Structures are given as C-alpha cells and as structure tokens.
C-alpha positions in Angstrom: 108.7 111.7 105.0 107.5 114.9 103.4 103.9 115.1 102.3 102.0 117.6 100.3 98.5 117.7 98.7 99.6 120.2 96.1 100.4 123.1 98.4 103.3 123.6 100.7 105.2 120.5 101.6 104.8 119.3 105.2 107.5 117.3 107.0 106.3 114.3 109.0 109.1 113.3 111.3 109.0 109.5 112.0 110.2 108.1 115.3 113.4 106.0 115.4 112.8 103.2 114.7 109.7 103.6 112.5 106.6 101.8 113.8 105.0 99.7 111.0 101.7 97.8 110.6 101.4 95.3 107.8 98.0 94.6 106.2 97.7 91.2 104.5 95.1 88.6 103.4 97.0 85.6 102.2 100.2 83.7 102.6 102.3 86.7 103.6 105.4 86.2 101.6 105.9 90.0 101.3 105.5 90.3 105.1 108.2 87.6 105.4 110.6 89.6 103.2 109.9 92.8 105.2 110.2 91.0 108.6 113.6 89.5 107.6 114.9 92.9 106.5 113.8 94.4 109.8 115.3 91.5 111.8 118.6 91.7 109.9 118.9 95.5 110.6 118.4 96.5 106.9 115.4 98.7 107.9 115.4 101.0 110.9 111.9 100.0 111.9 109.8 97.7 114.1 106.9 95.6 112.9 104.3 96.2 115.6 101.1 94.8 114.1 99.7 92.5 111.3 96.1 93.3 110.3 94.4 90.4 108.5 90.8 90.0 107.3 91.1 86.2 107.0 91.4 84.3 110.2 92.9 81.2 108.4 95.5 83.1 106.4 99.1 81.8 106.6 100.4 85.3 107.2 99.3 85.0 110.8 101.6 82.0 111.2 104.4 84.0 109.8 103.6 86.9 112.2 103.7 84.6 115.2 107.1 83.2 114.1 108.4 86.8 114.2 106.6 87.5 117.4 104.5 90.3 115.8 101.1 91.0 117.3 98.0 90.5 115.1 94.6 91.9 114.7 92.3 89.6 112.8 88.7 90.3 111.8 85.9 89.0 109.6 84.3 91.8 107.6 80.9 90.0 107.7 80.8 90.6 111.4 80.5 94.4 110.9 77.7 96.5 109.5 80.0 98.3 107.0 83.5 98.7 105.8 83.8 102.0 107.7 82.8 100.2 110.9 85.7 97.7 110.8 88.1 100.3 109.6 87.2 102.4 112.7 88.3 99.4 114.9 91.5 99.0 112.8 92.3 102.7 113.4 91.8 102.3 117.1 94.4 99.4 117.1 96.8 101.4 115.0 96.6 104.5 117.2 97.0 102.4 120.4 100.3 101.2 119.1 101.5 104.6 117.6 101.7 103.1 114.1 103.4 105.6 111.7 103.4 103.6 108.4 100.9 101.1 107.0 102.3 98.6 104.5 99.6 96.8 102.4 101.2 93.5 101.3 98.5 91.4 99.7 95.6 93.0 101.5 92.7 92.3 99.2 90.2 95.0 100.3 89.7 98.5 99.1 89.9 101.1 101.9 87.7 104.1 102.6 88.4 107.6 103.7 88.2 106.4 107.3 91.6 104.8 106.9 93.0 106.9 104.0 92.5 110.4 105.5 94.5 110.0 108.7 97.2 107.9 107.0 97.5 109.5 103.6 101.2 109.7 102.7 101.9 107.1 105.3 100.2 104.1 103.7 101.8 102.2 100.8 100.9 99.1 98.7 102.8 96.6 96.7 101.2 95.6 93.3 102.4 92.9 90.9 102.4 94.9 87.7 103.9 98.1 86.3 101.1 100.6 87.2 99.1 102.3 85.8 98.9 99.2 83.6 96.9 96.2 85.0 95.5 97.5 88.3 93.2 95.6 90.5 93.0 91.8 91.0 95.4 89.4 89.2 97.9 91.9 87.8 100.2 89.1 86.9 97.5 87.2 85.0 96.3 90.4 83.3 99.8 91.2 82.0 100.5 87.6 80.9 97.2 87.3 79.0 97.7 90.7 77.3 101.0 89.6 75.9 103.2 92.4 77.3 107.0 92.0 77.0 107.7 93.8 80.2 105.9 93.8 83.5 107.0 93.9 87.1 106.2 95.3 90.6 105.1 98.7 91.8 105.1 100.3 95.3 102.7 103.2 95.5 100.9 105.4 98.1 97.3 104.4 98.8 94.7 107.1 98.0 91.5 105.0 98.3 91.3 104.1 94.6 92.1 100.8 92.9 95.9 101.0 92.7 95.7 104.7 91.7 97.9 106.4 94.3 101.3 108.1 93.5 104.0 105.7 92.4 107.1 105.5 94.7 109.2 102.9 92.8 109.0 100.2 90.3 111.0 97.1 89.3 110.7 95.7 85.8 110.5 92.0 85.0 111.0 90.8 81.4 108.4 88.4 80.0 110.3 85.5 78.4 109.0 83.6 75.4 109.1 80.3 77.3 107.3 81.8 80.4 104.2 80.2 81.9 102.0 82.1 84.2 103.7 80.3 87.1 107.3 81.1 86.1 106.5 84.7 85.4 104.7 84.9 88.8 107.7 83.6 90.6 110.0 86.3 89.2 107.5 89.0 89.9 107.1 87.9 93.5 110.9 87.9 93.8 110.9 91.5 92.5 108.3 92.4 95.1 110.4 90.8 97.9 113.3 93.0 96.8 111.4 96.2 96.1 109.2 96.5 99.1 111.9 96.3 101.8 114.0 98.8 99.8 111.1 101.3 99.7 110.2 100.9 103.4 113.9 101.4 104.2 113.8 104.7 102.3 110.8 105.8 104.2 112.3 104.8 107.5 115.4 106.9 106.7 113.2 109.9 105.8 114.2 109.9 102.2 110.8 109.9 100.5 109.0 113.2 99.6 105.4 113.4 98.1 104.2 116.6 96.4 100.9 116.1 94.7 101.5 113.0 92.6 105.2 113.4 92.3 107.4 111.3 94.6 111.1 112.1 95.1 113.7 109.8 96.7 116.2 112.1 98.4 119.9 111.2 99.0 
C-alpha cells in the first residue's frame, strides 16, 4: 500500500499475511465472501477480528463459524461515538490490525478511527459512487430510475461514502427488475468486488495519492 495526502507518497509495508478486521452490523454476507476467499487462499491475509455494534447480528454467527474473534458493543453504553471508537482502537492495536474492511457497518466514524487508519480502511457500498451515497443505495438508485448501478469499494475518510474510489463493478438495471432482484445482483457484485480489492491491497498493489487510486501490476 502506498498512501499520500497530496504530498510525497509514503509506502506502508503490510505484513505477510495481512491482518484484517471486518466491521459489520447485519447479516455479514460480505464478511462471508471475504472469509471464504481467505480460507481458500485467494487472499494473502488473516481475518483477526470482527467488530459489530449489534449483539444480535448474524455476522457474529458467521464469524464464529470461521473461528474469527469478535468485539461486540452497544453504542448506547458509551457517552460518545469517540468513546467507543477509542475502545475499538485499543482492540485493533492489540491485534496488530493493518486493514479495516467495513462491510455493512452502519455507523459513521470519527477522526478517532479515521486518522490512524486513513488509507488502511475501506468500505463497500451498493451503488456507483458518488451517486446514491448513504443509506439504501440500492433503493435510491431503483427509485431514481437509473439504467446502470452497481457496487463501489472506496477508502473511508469520515464522510458519508465520500472517500477515494478504489474500484467499481457495474450492474445493469433490467426493465423487469424489482427492488429484490436488483438487490440480489448488486450483492453478488459486492461479493465478487470486495475480495478482489482486498487481495490487491494484501499484494501491495494499491496506491493512493490525494483522491487518485492506482492499481499497480
């Protein structure tokens, strides 16, 4: 990974294999796709932690099935977002986490998390950013009547899906589509795109210079 904030590029040498934490709030289908890719040797990485803000989320069952440690918290138990992010940081640092993958994590993050992990934190979003950011990207695109939507993996900068775009996969909206059928194909695109991007990062192929992301051969 090479990261720059607009000045000279700075190389960040990951360990081998890359140590990953996945943040999720729901069923965890993107975690499942990532875990299967790691298990099958398609990504040179280990999944060391799942961070979840919903103690009843199904992603925790998936994590247990892959023998991945979990850190679960309830935001209402903390005085502020910064407070629970400080505890998250402590858990990440204790495990030497090098990459955060947000896969259906339904909370905005603050500078507490962004600053130490900028350029090492990515998110998967179910639309072709910068169109339809935020909640329900699939529904927004469907209701707007676009003919092409898809999935985006981008770096996290603390805004609402505003970080530099790493890769996108387009999904055609068919005349006979319902919200459900479109959603199924977009989720399939996510399950293909996210492991691919994480694999690039694990192989040291991704460079970030300002807002420009380059995938090196």
